[in-house]
C-alpha positions as CSV (number, residue, x, y, z in Angstrom):
1,M,132.6,139.7,71.2
2,P,134.7,137.1,69.1
3,N,134.6,133.6,70.0
4,S,137.7,132.7,68.5
5,L,141.1,130.9,69.6
6,S,142.1,131.8,65.5
7,M,145.3,134.1,65.3
8,S,144.8,136.7,62.9
9,T,145.4,135.2,59.1
10,P,145.7,136.4,55.7
11,P,143.2,137.0,52.9
12,T,140.4,134.4,52.6
13,A,140.4,134.8,48.9
14,S,140.8,131.8,47.0
15,H,142.2,131.5,42.9
16,T,142.2,129.2,40.0
17,L,145.0,128.3,38.5
18,I,145.4,126.6,35.0
19,F,148.5,124.8,34.0
20,Q,149.3,124.4,30.8
21,P,150.3,122.6,28.3
22,G,147.7,120.6,29.2
23,D,144.9,122.6,30.7
24,R,145.4,121.2,33.6
25,C,143.2,123.3,36.9
26,V,143.6,123.5,40.3
27,E,140.8,125.6,42.3
28,G,140.9,126.7,46.0
29,V,144.9,128.2,45.6
30,A,144.8,130.6,48.8
31,H,145.3,134.6,48.3
32,G,148.9,135.0,48.1
33,T,150.3,131.5,47.1
34,S,153.7,131.2,45.6
35,I,153.1,129.4,41.7
36,M,155.9,127.1,42.7
37,R,154.1,126.1,46.0
38,A,150.9,125.8,44.6
39,A,152.0,123.7,41.1
40,I,153.6,121.3,43.7
41,E,151.0,120.6,46.2
42,A,149.1,120.0,43.5
43,G,151.3,117.5,42.3
44,L,153.0,119.2,39.2
45,D,156.6,118.8,40.1
46,M,158.7,121.4,39.0
47,V,162.8,121.3,39.5
48,A,163.1,122.9,42.6
49,P,166.5,122.5,44.0
50,C,166.9,125.5,45.9
51,G,163.8,124.8,47.7
52,G,161.7,128.0,46.5
53,T,164.5,130.9,47.0
54,G,164.9,131.9,43.7
55,S,168.9,131.5,43.9
56,C,168.4,128.3,41.0
57,G,166.7,130.3,38.4
58,R,165.2,126.9,37.2
59,C,161.8,127.4,37.7
60,R,160.4,129.2,35.0
61,V,157.3,129.5,33.7
62,R,155.3,132.0,31.4
63,I,152.3,134.1,32.6
64,I,149.5,133.9,30.3
65,S,146.9,135.9,31.9
66,G,145.7,137.0,35.5
67,D,147.2,139.3,37.9
68,I,150.4,138.5,40.0
69,E,152.8,140.0,42.6
70,C,156.4,139.2,41.7
71,D,159.7,140.0,42.2
72,P,162.6,140.5,39.7
73,S,165.2,138.1,38.8
74,P,168.9,138.4,37.7
75,A,168.0,134.6,35.9
76,L,165.5,136.9,33.8
77,T,166.9,138.4,31.1
78,A,164.5,142.2,30.0
79,E,163.5,140.3,27.0
80,E,162.5,137.4,29.1
81,W,160.4,139.5,31.5
82,S,158.7,141.4,28.2
83,Q,157.5,138.0,27.4
84,G,156.0,137.0,30.4
85,W,158.5,134.5,31.9
86,R,159.4,135.0,35.4
87,L,159.9,132.4,38.3
88,A,157.5,130.5,39.8
89,C,159.0,130.6,43.2
90,K,158.4,134.5,43.4
91,C,155.4,134.5,42.1
92,H,152.1,135.0,43.9
93,V,148.6,134.9,42.6
94,I,146.5,137.5,43.2
95,S,143.6,136.9,40.7
96,N,142.9,133.9,38.1
97,V,145.9,132.5,36.8
98,E,146.3,130.9,33.2
99,C,150.5,129.6,33.2
100,E,152.9,127.5,31.3
101,I,155.5,125.5,32.5
102,P,157.8,124.5,30.0
103,D,159.6,121.2,30.2
104,S,162.8,122.3,31.5
105,S,161.1,123.6,34.7
106,R,159.0,120.0,35.3
107,L,160.6,116.7,36.7
108,A,160.5,114.2,33.7
109,E,157.3,112.2,35.2
110,S,154.6,114.8,36.7
111,R,152.0,113.8,38.2
112,V,148.0,116.3,38.5
113,R,146.1,115.8,41.2
114,D,143.4,118.5,42.3
115,T,144.5,118.2,46.3
116,L,144.2,121.8,47.2
117,A,140.4,121.8,46.0
118,S,139.8,118.4,48.1
119,G,141.5,120.2,51.3
120,E,144.3,117.2,51.0
121,G,147.7,118.3,53.4
122,H,145.8,121.1,54.8
123,A,144.3,121.5,58.4
124,L,140.4,120.3,57.9
125,M,139.4,121.4,61.5
126,V,139.2,125.0,60.9
127,S,138.4,127.7,63.6
128,K,134.6,127.8,63.1
129,R,135.1,124.2,64.6
130,V,137.0,125.8,67.5
131,E,134.4,128.2,68.4
132,D,131.8,125.7,68.6
133,L,133.4,124.0,71.2
134,L,134.2,127.2,73.2
135,G,130.4,128.1,72.2
136,R,128.9,125.3,73.7
137,R,130.2,126.2,77.2
138,P,130.0,129.6,79.3
139,V,133.3,131.6,79.1
140,V,134.3,131.4,82.7
141,P,138.0,131.7,82.4
142,V,139.7,129.7,85.3
143,V,141.6,132.8,86.9
144,K,139.2,136.2,86.3
145,V,140.4,140.0,86.9
146,F,138.0,142.3,88.8
147,S,138.4,146.2,89.6
148,M,135.5,147.5,92.0
149,Q,135.4,150.9,93.9
150,L,134.7,150.0,97.7
151,E,132.9,152.6,100.4
152,P,135.1,153.3,102.3
153,P,134.9,153.0,106.2
154,S,133.0,156.0,108.5
155,A,131.8,155.9,112.1
156,H,128.7,154.3,110.9
157,D,130.2,151.6,108.9
158,N,133.2,150.1,110.7
159,L,133.3,146.8,109.1
160,N,136.6,145.6,108.9
161,D,138.7,146.0,105.7
162,L,138.5,142.0,104.6
163,A,134.9,141.7,105.6
164,R,134.5,144.7,103.0
165,F,136.5,143.4,101.0
166,R,134.6,140.2,100.1
167,K,131.3,142.2,100.6
168,G,132.6,144.0,97.4
169,L,133.0,140.9,95.4
170,S,129.9,139.6,96.9
171,D,127.6,142.7,96.1
172,Q,129.2,143.7,92.7
173,F,130.0,140.5,90.9
174,G,128.1,137.6,92.9
175,L,131.3,135.9,94.3
176,T,130.4,134.1,97.6
177,N,133.0,132.0,99.6
178,V,135.9,133.6,99.2
179,S,139.1,133.1,100.4
180,V,142.4,135.2,100.2
181,D,145.8,134.4,100.5
182,S,147.3,135.2,103.6
183,I,150.1,137.7,102.0
184,W,147.3,139.5,100.9
185,I,145.6,139.9,103.6
186,R,149.0,141.3,105.5
187,N,149.2,144.1,102.8
188,M,144.9,144.7,102.2
189,P,145.1,147.8,104.6
190,A,147.7,149.7,102.5
191,V,146.3,148.4,99.0
192,L,142.6,149.4,99.8
193,R,144.0,152.9,101.0
194,Q,146.4,153.6,98.3
195,E,143.8,154.4,95.9
196,G,140.8,155.4,97.4
197,W,139.4,152.4,98.1
198,L,139.5,151.7,94.1
199,V,140.9,148.1,94.0
200,T,141.6,145.1,91.9
201,A,141.8,141.4,92.9
202,T,142.9,138.5,90.9
203,V,140.6,135.9,91.9
204,V,141.0,131.9,90.9
205,N,137.7,129.5,90.6
206,T,139.0,126.7,92.7
207,P,137.1,123.5,93.2
208,Y,137.0,124.4,97.0
209,G,135.1,127.8,95.8
210,Y,137.2,131.2,95.3
211,K,140.6,132.4,95.8
212,V,142.0,135.7,96.0
213,I,145.9,135.1,94.5
214,N,146.6,138.7,94.1
215,L,145.6,142.4,95.3
216,E,146.3,145.4,93.3
217,S,145.5,149.2,93.7
218,G,143.8,150.9,91.3
219,A,141.8,149.3,88.3
220,R,142.9,147.2,85.2
221,S,140.3,144.8,84.6
222,D,140.8,145.5,80.6
223,E,143.8,143.6,80.6
224,A,143.3,139.8,81.7
225,Y,146.0,137.7,79.9
226,A,146.8,134.1,80.4
227,V,149.5,131.8,79.2
228,A,148.6,128.0,76.9
229,L,151.5,126.2,77.4
230,D,152.1,122.3,75.3
231,V,155.2,121.1,77.5
232,G,156.6,118.6,74.8
233,T,159.3,116.1,75.4
234,T,161.3,117.8,72.1
235,T,159.4,121.1,71.9
236,I,157.3,123.5,73.8
237,W,154.8,125.6,72.5
238,G,153.0,128.6,73.8
239,Q,150.1,130.7,73.4
240,L,149.5,134.3,75.0
241,L,145.7,134.7,75.2
242,D,143.7,137.8,75.7
243,L,140.9,136.6,78.5
244,N,139.0,139.3,77.5
245,R,138.3,139.0,73.9
246,Q,139.2,135.2,74.0
247,V,141.7,135.5,70.8
248,V,144.7,134.3,70.8
249,L,147.4,137.2,70.4
250,A,150.8,135.4,69.9
251,E,152.6,131.8,69.6
252,A,156.2,130.7,69.8
253,S,158.1,127.7,70.7
254,A,161.7,126.4,71.6
255,Y,162.9,123.1,71.2
256,S,163.4,121.7,75.2
257,H,166.5,122.7,76.9
258,Q,166.1,119.2,78.6
259,I,167.9,117.8,75.0
260,R,170.6,117.8,76.3
261,Y,170.3,115.1,79.2
262,G,168.2,112.8,76.7
263,E,166.3,112.9,73.6
264,D,162.9,110.7,74.8
265,V,161.3,110.5,78.5
266,I,162.9,107.3,79.4
267,S,167.1,108.5,79.0
268,R,165.5,111.6,81.3
269,V,164.0,109.8,83.6
270,I,167.2,107.5,84.3
271,Y,169.4,110.8,84.4
272,S,167.3,112.3,86.5
273,Q,168.3,109.9,89.6
274,G,171.5,111.6,90.5
275,P,172.6,114.3,93.3
276,G,171.2,117.7,91.8
277,R,169.8,116.3,88.2
278,R,166.2,116.4,89.4
279,E,166.7,120.1,89.8
280,A,168.5,120.3,87.0
281,L,166.1,118.8,84.7
282,Q,163.3,120.8,86.2
283,Q,165.5,124.5,85.8
284,A,165.9,122.9,81.8
285,V,162.2,123.0,81.6
286,V,161.7,126.4,82.9
287,D,164.2,128.0,81.1
288,T,162.8,126.9,78.0
289,I,159.6,128.1,79.0
290,N,160.8,131.8,79.6
291,D,162.2,131.4,76.4
292,V,159.1,130.9,75.1
293,L,157.5,133.7,77.2
294,D,160.2,136.1,76.3
295,Q,159.2,135.4,72.8
296,L,155.5,136.1,73.3
297,V,156.1,139.5,75.2
298,E,158.3,140.9,73.0
299,N,155.9,140.2,70.0
300,T,153.0,141.3,71.8
301,G,154.3,144.0,73.7
302,V,151.9,142.5,76.8
303,D,152.9,143.7,80.6
304,R,153.9,140.5,82.4
305,G,152.4,142.1,85.5
306,S,149.2,141.5,83.2
307,I,149.5,137.8,82.9
308,S,147.0,135.8,85.0
309,H,147.9,132.1,85.2
310,I,149.8,129.5,83.3
311,M,147.7,126.7,81.3
312,A,150.3,123.6,81.1
313,A,149.7,120.4,79.6
314,G,152.8,117.7,79.4
315,N,153.1,114.5,79.5
316,T,153.3,112.4,82.6
317,T,157.1,112.6,83.0
318,M,157.4,116.2,81.6
319,T,154.7,117.5,84.3
320,C,157.0,115.9,87.0
321,L,160.2,117.0,86.2
322,L,158.4,120.6,85.3
323,V,156.7,120.7,89.2
324,G,159.9,119.0,90.7
325,I,158.5,115.4,91.4
326,D,160.8,111.9,90.7
327,P,159.9,110.3,88.1
328,K,161.9,107.4,89.2
329,Y,158.5,105.2,89.4
330,L,157.0,105.7,86.0
331,R,159.6,103.3,84.0
332,L,159.1,101.1,87.4
333,Q,156.4,98.3,87.4
334,P,153.3,98.4,87.3
335,Y,154.2,101.9,86.4
336,V,152.6,103.9,88.7
337,P,152.4,107.7,88.4
338,P,153.0,109.6,91.7
339,A,149.6,111.2,91.1
340,D,146.3,111.8,88.4
341,F,146.1,115.4,89.6
342,I,148.8,118.1,90.9
343,P,147.2,120.9,92.9
344,P,148.5,124.3,91.2
345,V,152.4,125.6,91.7
346,R,153.5,129.6,92.0
347,A,155.5,130.1,88.9
348,V,158.0,131.9,90.5
349,N,158.6,128.3,92.8
350,L,159.5,126.4,90.2
351,G,163.0,126.1,89.8
352,D,164.7,129.4,89.4
353,G,161.3,130.9,88.6
354,I,158.9,131.2,85.8
355,H,159.5,135.4,84.5
356,V,156.1,136.4,85.5
357,G,154.2,137.6,88.8
358,R,154.4,136.3,92.0
359,H,150.7,135.6,91.9
360,V,150.7,133.6,88.8
361,H,149.9,130.0,89.3
362,V,151.2,127.0,87.1
363,Y,147.9,124.8,86.2
364,T,148.6,121.0,85.0
365,F,146.1,118.9,83.1
366,P,145.4,115.5,85.0
367,T,147.1,112.3,84.5
368,V,146.2,108.7,83.2
369,A,149.0,106.4,83.5
370,S,152.7,106.8,83.4
371,Y,153.1,107.6,79.8
372,V,149.6,108.8,78.9
373,G,149.7,112.3,80.7
374,G,147.9,115.5,80.2
375,D,148.8,116.6,77.1
376,I,146.9,113.7,75.8
377,V,143.9,114.7,78.1
378,S,144.3,118.0,77.1
379,G,144.1,116.8,72.9
380,V,141.2,114.6,73.7
381,V,139.0,117.6,75.3
382,G,140.3,120.2,72.5
383,A,139.7,117.9,69.8
384,G,136.0,117.5,71.0
385,L,135.8,113.6,71.5
386,T,133.7,114.2,74.6
387,E,131.3,115.4,71.8
388,T,131.1,112.7,69.2
389,E,129.5,109.2,68.9
390,K,131.5,108.2,66.0
391,I,134.2,105.8,66.7
392,T,137.3,107.6,66.8
393,L,141.3,107.7,66.9
394,Y,143.4,110.7,68.2
395,L,146.7,110.3,67.4
396,D,149.0,112.5,68.6
397,I,152.2,112.4,66.4
398,G,155.1,113.1,68.1
399,T,158.1,111.9,70.6
400,N,155.7,110.1,72.7
401,G,153.2,109.0,69.8
402,E,149.8,108.8,72.0
403,A,147.0,107.1,70.6
404,V,143.3,107.4,71.6
405,V,140.5,105.5,70.7
406,G,137.0,105.6,71.3
407,N,133.9,108.5,71.4
408,R,131.5,110.2,74.1
409,E,131.0,106.6,75.9
410,W,134.2,105.1,76.5
411,L,138.3,105.9,75.6
412,I,141.2,103.7,75.6
413,A,144.8,104.8,75.3
414,A,148.1,103.9,75.1
415,S,151.7,105.4,74.8
416,C,153.6,104.4,71.4
417,S,157.0,105.9,72.6
418,A,157.5,106.8,68.9
419,G,161.1,108.6,69.4
420,P,161.9,112.3,68.0
421,A,162.3,111.3,64.5
422,F,158.7,113.1,63.5
423,E,159.8,116.2,65.3
424,G,163.2,116.6,63.6
425,G,165.5,114.8,66.2
426,G,167.4,112.0,65.9
427,L,168.0,112.8,62.4
428,R,171.7,113.9,60.9
429,H,170.0,117.1,59.6
430,G,166.5,117.1,61.3
431,M,164.9,120.4,62.7
432,R,161.5,121.2,63.9
433,A,158.9,122.9,61.4
434,S,160.3,126.5,61.7
435,P,161.1,128.8,58.7
436,G,163.8,126.9,56.4
437,A,162.2,123.5,57.5
438,I,161.8,121.2,54.5
439,E,158.4,120.1,54.6
440,A,157.8,118.7,51.2
441,V,159.9,116.5,48.5
442,R,158.9,114.7,45.4
443,I,161.9,112.7,43.8
444,D,161.5,112.1,39.6
445,P,161.8,108.2,39.4
446,L,163.2,108.7,36.1
447,T,166.4,111.0,37.3
448,F,165.9,110.9,40.9
449,E,166.5,114.5,41.1
450,P,164.0,116.4,43.8
451,A,161.8,119.1,44.3
452,I,161.4,120.5,47.8
453,L,159.2,123.0,49.6
454,T,160.5,124.8,52.4
455,V,158.7,126.3,55.7
456,G,158.0,130.4,54.9
457,D,159.9,129.6,51.1
458,R,163.3,130.2,52.9
459,A,166.5,128.8,51.9
460,P,166.6,124.9,53.5
461,L,167.9,124.6,56.7
462,G,167.3,121.1,57.4
463,I,164.0,118.5,57.5
464,C,161.2,118.2,59.6
465,G,158.7,115.6,60.6
466,S,156.8,115.7,57.2
467,G,159.9,116.3,55.0
468,I,161.0,112.8,56.1
469,I,157.8,111.1,55.7
470,D,157.8,112.9,52.1
471,A,161.4,112.0,51.4
472,V,161.7,108.1,52.6
473,A,158.0,107.6,50.9
474,E,159.4,109.6,47.7
475,L,163.0,107.5,47.9
476,L,160.6,104.1,48.1
477,K,158.2,105.2,45.1
478,A,161.5,106.0,42.6
479,G,163.5,102.8,43.5
480,V,166.2,104.7,45.2
481,I,165.4,102.6,48.3
482,G,163.9,99.4,49.0
483,Q,161.1,98.2,51.5
484,N,163.4,97.5,54.4
485,G,164.9,101.3,53.9
486,R,168.1,100.1,52.8
487,F,169.4,101.8,49.4
488,N,169.1,100.2,46.0
489,P,172.9,99.6,44.5
490,D,171.3,99.5,41.6
491,V,170.6,103.2,41.1
492,A,173.5,105.4,39.1
493,S,172.9,108.9,40.3
494,P,175.3,111.5,41.7
495,R,172.6,112.1,44.7
496,V,173.4,108.7,46.1
497,R,176.5,108.6,47.8
498,H,178.2,106.5,50.1
499,P,180.8,108.2,52.4
500,E,183.2,105.6,54.8
501,G,180.2,102.9,53.6
502,A,177.1,104.6,54.8
503,A,174.4,105.1,52.0
504,E,172.8,108.6,51.8
505,Y,170.8,110.5,49.2
506,V,171.9,114.5,48.9
507,L,168.4,116.1,49.3
508,V,169.9,119.6,48.5
509,E,173.4,120.5,47.4
510,A,175.3,123.1,49.8
511,Q,175.3,125.7,46.8
512,Y,171.7,125.5,47.5
513,S,171.0,125.3,51.1
514,G,170.8,128.1,53.8
515,T,173.8,126.6,55.6
516,G,176.6,126.3,53.0
517,S,176.4,122.1,53.8
518,D,174.3,119.5,51.8
519,I,171.4,118.0,52.9
520,V,171.1,114.7,53.2
521,V,168.6,111.8,54.1
522,S,171.2,108.7,55.3
523,E,169.8,105.2,56.1
524,T,170.5,105.8,59.6
525,D,167.6,108.8,59.0
526,I,165.6,106.0,57.3
527,D,166.0,103.3,60.2
528,N,164.9,105.9,62.9
529,V,162.0,106.9,60.5
530,I,160.9,102.9,59.8
531,R,161.0,102.3,63.7
532,A,159.0,105.2,64.6
533,K,156.2,105.1,61.9
534,A,156.3,101.1,62.9
535,A,155.8,102.3,66.6
536,M,153.1,104.7,65.6
537,F,151.0,101.7,64.0
538,A,151.5,98.7,65.8
539,G,150.1,101.2,69.1
540,V,147.4,101.9,67.4
541,Q,146.4,98.4,65.9
542,T,147.2,96.8,69.2
543,L,144.6,99.3,70.8
544,L,141.9,98.2,68.1
545,E,142.3,94.7,68.5
546,S,142.3,95.2,72.4
547,V,138.5,96.3,71.7
548,M,137.7,93.6,68.8
549,L,138.2,96.7,66.2
550,S,140.1,97.5,62.9
551,W,141.5,100.0,61.2
552,N,138.2,100.1,59.1
553,D,136.2,100.7,61.6
554,L,137.4,103.9,62.8
555,E,134.7,106.4,61.5
556,Q,137.1,109.5,62.0
557,I,140.9,110.0,62.7
558,M,142.3,113.0,64.4
559,I,145.8,113.9,63.7
560,A,147.6,116.3,66.2
561,G,151.0,117.0,66.4
562,G,153.4,120.1,65.8
563,F,153.6,118.6,61.8
564,G,150.3,117.6,61.4
565,H,149.2,120.5,59.3
566,Y,152.2,120.3,56.5
567,L,151.2,116.1,56.4
568,R,150.1,114.6,53.1
569,L,148.0,111.4,53.3
570,E,148.9,110.1,50.4
571,Q,153.1,110.4,51.4
572,A,152.1,109.3,55.0
573,M,149.8,105.8,53.8
574,A,152.9,105.2,51.3
575,L,155.3,105.2,54.4
576,G,152.8,103.1,56.6
577,L,151.9,105.4,59.0
578,F,148.0,104.2,58.3
579,P,146.8,102.0,56.0
580,E,145.1,102.9,52.8
581,L,141.9,104.9,54.1
582,P,139.4,107.2,52.6
583,H,141.2,110.6,52.8
584,D,137.7,112.0,54.0
585,R,138.0,110.4,57.5
586,F,141.2,112.0,58.4
587,L,140.8,116.0,60.3
588,F,144.4,117.7,61.4
589,V,143.6,119.3,64.8
590,G,147.4,121.1,64.5
591,N,148.6,121.0,68.1
592,G,145.9,119.0,70.1
593,S,147.4,119.7,73.8
594,L,148.5,123.4,73.3
595,L,144.7,123.6,72.1
596,G,143.0,122.0,75.1
597,A,145.3,124.2,77.2
598,A,144.2,127.4,75.7
599,L,140.3,125.7,75.8
600,G,140.8,124.9,79.3
601,S,142.1,128.6,80.0
602,F,138.9,130.4,78.5
603,S,136.4,128.0,80.5
604,I,136.6,126.3,83.4
605,D,133.9,124.1,82.3
606,M,136.7,122.7,79.7
607,L,138.8,122.0,82.7
608,K,136.3,119.9,84.5
609,T,135.7,118.1,81.3
610,A,139.4,117.1,81.3
611,H,139.1,115.8,84.5
612,N,136.0,113.5,83.9
613,V,138.0,112.3,80.6
614,A,141.2,111.7,82.6
615,L,139.0,109.3,85.3
616,M,137.2,107.3,82.0
617,M,140.3,106.8,80.1
618,T,141.8,103.1,80.2
619,N,145.2,102.8,79.3
620,V,146.7,100.0,77.8
621,E,150.5,99.2,78.4
622,L,152.2,98.4,75.6
623,S,155.8,98.2,77.1
624,D,155.2,94.3,78.2
625,N,152.7,93.7,75.8
626,Q,153.4,90.8,73.3
627,R,150.9,91.5,70.7
628,F,152.4,95.0,70.3
629,V,155.5,93.6,69.6
630,D,154.3,91.5,67.0
631,N,152.4,94.1,65.6
632,Y,155.5,96.3,65.7
633,M,157.9,93.9,63.8
634,A,155.1,93.6,61.6
635,A,155.7,97.3,60.9
636,N,159.0,97.3,60.1
637,F,158.8,98.0,56.7
638,I,157.6,99.9,54.2
639,P,155.0,100.2,54.4
640,H,154.0,97.3,55.8
641,T,154.6,93.5,55.8
642,D,150.3,92.8,55.5
643,M,150.2,94.7,51.7
644,S,146.6,93.7,52.0
645,L,146.4,97.2,53.5
646,F,148.4,99.3,51.2
647,P,146.6,97.9,48.0
648,T,147.5,101.3,45.8
649,M,150.9,100.7,47.3
650,E,151.0,96.9,46.4
651,R,150.4,97.8,42.9
652,R,152.9,100.4,42.3
653,L,156.0,98.4,43.9
654,S,154.9,95.4,41.8
655,G,155.3,97.4,38.6
656,S,151.8,96.6,37.9
657,A,150.3,100.2,38.4
658,G,150.5,103.1,35.2
659,R,151.9,106.3,35.8
660,E,149.8,109.5,35.0
661,K,151.7,111.3,32.6
662,V,151.5,115.2,32.6
C-alpha cells in the first residue's frame, strides 16, 4: 500500500543542458522543461517580453545536439527551421541537449548559476520526507468506514438491534465503547434489514471513545474519502484524500469570498460587528469551500456521499468565522481567543451548508492565541518541528505571516500581520499563483528590459507573490528604484512612466499580456511589498531576541505558504525578507497548513500531536511590542538599514561588486 501524500508527478528523469557560447553546463533539468524556463531559472537571462507564450518570437535558440519536443512557430522560416533554429519557450528537453543562444536572444547582461543542480528555488522537502512523517505513526484516520454482515435475530438469538450492531463492531473490528447518534438509532431497524443485515457504519474516533455518525445499508468499505482544507485569509486550498490508499487525489483553490468585506482579518472582525454581518462572513467562507469542493469532485468523479469528514486548518479569526463564533474580542486587549479547541461541527449546519452528506463533520485545529491559530499549529505538525532537535524557524509567508521558532523541546510563535501582498493581494495587477501569474522576473541593468516566466507558461495575466518579490528585487539591482522604494528620476526608459505623477514600471506591454492591457509595478505596489517584508523580518527578529538568539543561530528555516515553491532565495534576500544566510539551511514545505490537515486526516496520532503543540507553544504578542516597532522601522528599507546582514547586496549597491559576463 503506498504511503505518500504526493500527487501524480511527471517523469522524474533529468537531463543536462549545455549553452553556447561559453560552454555553460546546467544539470538536473527536469524532463519536459522548456529551454526558456531552464535558461532563466539557471540565471541565463533571455529576452522574453511575452512570458514564454511564443507570441513575440524573440527567444531564438539553435539546437546543436540532443532531442527536443518543439511546436512550430510562424516566427521562424522554413530555412531557419532546417538550420535548427527554434523558440526556446516552445522547446521541451527530452534528452541531454546542447544549444546556442545568439546575442539577439539575450539580455545585455546575463549570469549563469547552476541553481537547478543545487535545488535553489525548488521544493526541498520532497515526498520521501512526508512519507517519513506519516510512516512513524499508525495510519488510523479520525473517521473510518466499516462494512459488516450481521447475524439476523432468531428465536434463540433475540438481542436488540443496537446491541447486535455494537457486538458486530466489537467482534469484527475490535471497536468497543461505541456510541450512536440518536438519529441513527431511530433509523437503525430499517437500515439493518434493508440489505439482509449487511450494513456500513461511519465511525469517528473521539477522546471519549468511538461514535457512529452515519449508518447505511449495504457495503462500501472500498470508498473512504476526506477533504483537507487550509482556510486562509486570502485563499482557501483543499485536497481530496483517499483514506484507504493514503494518497491525494486532487487539489484545488479559490480566492476567499470574504475579501469583499476586507482584505485582512482585522477589517473582517470590525465588519462582523453589525446585524447579520457575522452570518454574511460565515456564508462567504462556506461558499468558497463549496467552490473548492466542486472543483475536487469534478476533477475526480468521487461521490460526495463517500466523503467521511473535513479537516480544516485556519487562523483563529477564520476558524471563528467558519463555525459562527463572534470574533469581536480577538482584537481587543488582552487578545483572548474564545476557545483553544472547538468541537466538531456538522458541515451542513454551517451557513447554508457545505455540500456534503449530513453525517460529515468539520474538524478544526486547536488555536494558540488571537493571531496564532490552527493553521500554524497544523503547519508545525506537518513540517515535523516536533521531531527535530535543531533550532528551527517555521515561517508561513501569507497575509497574517505567522512565525514559529523552536524545536521538539520548546516553541514560541507570533503573527507578523504582513498583509496580502505576498499572495497577490493589494497589488494593482496582483493575482494568486495560478496559470498566467508572473512568477519570475529578471531585469537587464543596462537596457532595463525584463524577462519573465509565468505559471504554466501561459500569457501573463498578473503578478503573484514570488513574481512581485523578484520584480522589486530586480528593480533595485538594476537601479530603477532606490533602497527607499522610490523610482530613480535619472532612469530614462520607456518602461518607466509617470501617469498622473505616480511612477510605475511596465513589466508586460499590452500586446504581450493575456489581458490586452499593460501589466505594471507601481510605487504603491512597492510600498506594500516593503511593508509586508518588513513585518515578516521584524516579527522573526523580535521572536529571536525574546529568547536571546540571532538569525545566525537558526539551524534550519522552513518556508511555508502558497508561493513557497516558486520563491527564489537570492531574490528574497535581496528584498530583505531574510538576511544573507547559507542556502542549505532553507527548506520549502509548500502549504504547511494544508499538509498538516491532510496528515491529521490520515492519522489520529497527528491530531493528538497538534493538541500537544498548541499547549506547548508560547505566543509573543507583537501588536503592543515596542521592540517589534523598532525592528519594523529598521526593516522598512531595501534590503534593510543594517547592511551588515546583507554584505553581498551592500557591495552590489555600492558599486564595488563586479558583474559576471556570459
